C-alpha positions in Angstrom: 9.8 36.3 -22.5 11.1 34.3 -25.5 9.4 31.6 -27.8 11.2 28.9 -28.8 9.5 26.9 -31.8 10.7 23.5 -33.2 10.4 23.1 -36.7 7.9 20.3 -37.8 10.6 18.7 -39.9 13.3 18.4 -37.3 14.5 15.1 -35.9 16.6 13.4 -33.3 18.4 11.8 -35.8 22.0 13.3 -36.4 23.5 13.8 -39.5 27.0 12.7 -40.6 29.8 14.7 -42.2 28.7 16.9 -44.9 29.7 16.8 -48.5 28.9 19.9 -50.7 29.0 20.1 -54.2 29.6 23.9 -55.4 29.4 25.8 -58.8 32.5 27.4 -58.9 32.1 30.4 -60.9 35.2 31.7 -63.2 38.1 33.4 -61.8 37.5 32.3 -58.3 40.7 30.4 -56.8 39.8 26.7 -56.3 41.6 27.1 -52.6 39.1 30.1 -51.7 35.9 28.2 -53.2 34.9 27.1 -49.6 34.1 31.1 -49.0 31.4 31.0 -51.6 29.4 28.2 -49.1 27.2 30.2 -46.8 23.6 29.6 -46.0 22.9 32.4 -48.5 24.3 30.6 -51.4 22.4 27.5 -51.0 21.0 26.3 -54.3 16.7 26.2 -54.0 16.8 22.8 -55.4 18.5 20.5 -53.2 17.7 17.0 -53.5 19.3 15.5 -50.4 16.5 16.5 -47.9 19.5 17.8 -45.7 18.7 20.8 -43.4 21.2 23.4 -43.2 23.7 23.3 -39.9 26.4 25.7 -39.4 28.7 22.6 -38.6 28.4 21.6 -42.1 30.6 24.9 -43.2 33.5 23.6 -40.6 36.6 21.6 -41.9 35.8 21.2 -45.5 38.3 19.8 -47.4 38.3 21.0 -51.2 38.7 18.2 -53.5 39.4 17.6 -57.1 41.1 20.7 -58.1 39.6 23.4 -61.0 41.7 26.0 -62.6 40.9 29.8 -61.7 39.8 30.3 -65.4 37.3 27.2 -65.3 33.8 27.0 -63.7 32.0 24.3 -62.8 31.6 21.2 -60.0 33.4 21.4 -56.9 33.4 18.9 -54.2 33.8 20.1 -50.4 33.5 17.5 -47.7 33.9 16.8 -43.8 33.2 12.9 -44.9 37.2 11.1 -44.6 35.5 8.3 -47.1 34.7 11.0 -49.9 38.0 12.8 -49.2 40.0 9.0 -49.5 38.0 8.2 -52.6 38.5 11.7 -54.5 42.3 11.8 -53.3 43.2 8.3 -53.5 41.0 7.3 -56.4 41.1 10.4 -58.5 43.1 9.2 -61.3 40.4 6.8 -62.1 37.3 8.8 -61.8 36.2 10.4 -65.4 35.7 13.9 -65.1 33.4 15.8 -68.0 33.9 19.2 -69.1 31.8 21.7 -71.7 34.3 23.6 -73.6 33.4 26.6 -75.5 36.1 27.0 -78.7 37.0 29.1 -81.5 39.5 28.7 -84.1 39.6 26.2 -87.0 39.3 22.5 -87.0 40.9 20.0 -89.0 39.4 16.6 -89.9 41.8 14.8 -87.3 40.9 17.5 -84.5 38.8 14.9 -82.6 41.2 11.9 -83.0 44.1 14.2 -82.1 42.3 15.5 -79.1 41.6 12.0 -78.2 44.9 10.4 -77.9 48.3 11.0 -78.8 49.0 14.7 -77.0 51.6 15.3 -74.6 51.0 17.8 -71.6 54.2 19.1 -69.4 56.3 16.3 -70.5 54.0 13.4 -70.3 51.7 11.4 -72.8 48.2 12.1 -72.1 45.8 9.1 -71.6 43.2 8.2 -74.4 39.7 10.3 -73.7 36.5 10.7 -74.9 35.7 14.1 -77.2 32.9 15.0 -79.3 31.5 18.1 -80.9 28.2 19.3 -78.9 27.9 22.2 -82.0 30.2 24.1 -84.2 31.6 25.9 -80.9 31.3 23.2 -78.0 33.3 20.3 -77.5 32.4 17.4 -74.7 35.3 16.1 -73.1 35.3 12.9 -70.6 39.1 12.7 -69.0 40.5 10.7 -66.4 43.4 12.0 -64.6 43.3 15.7 -65.7 46.2 17.7 -64.5 45.7 21.4 -64.3 45.7 23.6 -67.4 45.4 20.5 -69.5 42.2 21.1 -71.2 43.4 24.2 -72.2 46.5 22.8 -73.5 44.8 20.1 -75.3 42.7 22.8 -77.2 46.1 24.5 -78.2 47.6 21.5 -79.8 45.0 21.4 -81.9 44.8 24.9 -83.2 41.7 26.0 -80.8 41.4 28.5 -78.2 39.2 27.5 -75.1 37.1 30.7 -74.4 35.1 28.8 -71.7 35.5 25.5 -69.4 33.0 24.0 -67.4 33.4 21.1 -65.7 29.9 19.2 -65.4 30.6 16.0 -63.6 32.8 13.9 -61.6 32.2 10.4 -61.7 28.6 9.9 -61.6 28.1 13.1 -59.8 26.6 15.9 -62.0 26.3 19.6 -61.4 23.0 19.5 -62.8 21.2 22.9 -63.4 22.8 24.8 -60.2 23.8 28.6 -60.8 27.3 29.4 -60.6 28.2 30.5 -57.2 25.4 28.2 -55.3 25.7 24.7 -53.7 23.5 21.7 -52.6 24.3 19.0 -50.2 25.3 15.7 -52.0 23.0 13.1 -50.6 24.6 10.6 -48.6 23.4 7.3 -50.7 25.3 9.3 -54.0 28.6 7.6 -54.7 31.3 9.0 -57.1 
């Protein structure tokens, strides 16, 4: 005969639709990033308090595209409210990127990056750019298009060697390792 044990932390309260925050590694296609969300890749530190349930892996929608050659925060959700926020309001949400660069920068590098560049025939909106050290830039940009950050660096004579998205709106990646994920607590908002 089989013995069934109930977890002491188990409760009768149903959980709602899940929103998952994934640290997408470099060279993983955005569309395929959902395949990384498995019980084995769940981050050991997950402040949400949610227990892993198989149903949380079904019907996830990948939101806020990220280039294959970039790493960082990707959002996958079953929650219609989150999906609507990250599609309809995407242009208003600030995204933060840490970018390692090589090349010679000039005295006007930051001002040129912050305003006045064009990408694919459109003027780019003003953004916040700052040096974190001699080889790393921090970009805070709204309405980011695929390839835009790399293009912006090229336009001022720099080559972006790594690009990592660390924040979307108010939600940050934290110290989660590449290829791992955690639940977004239901009280958090972008």
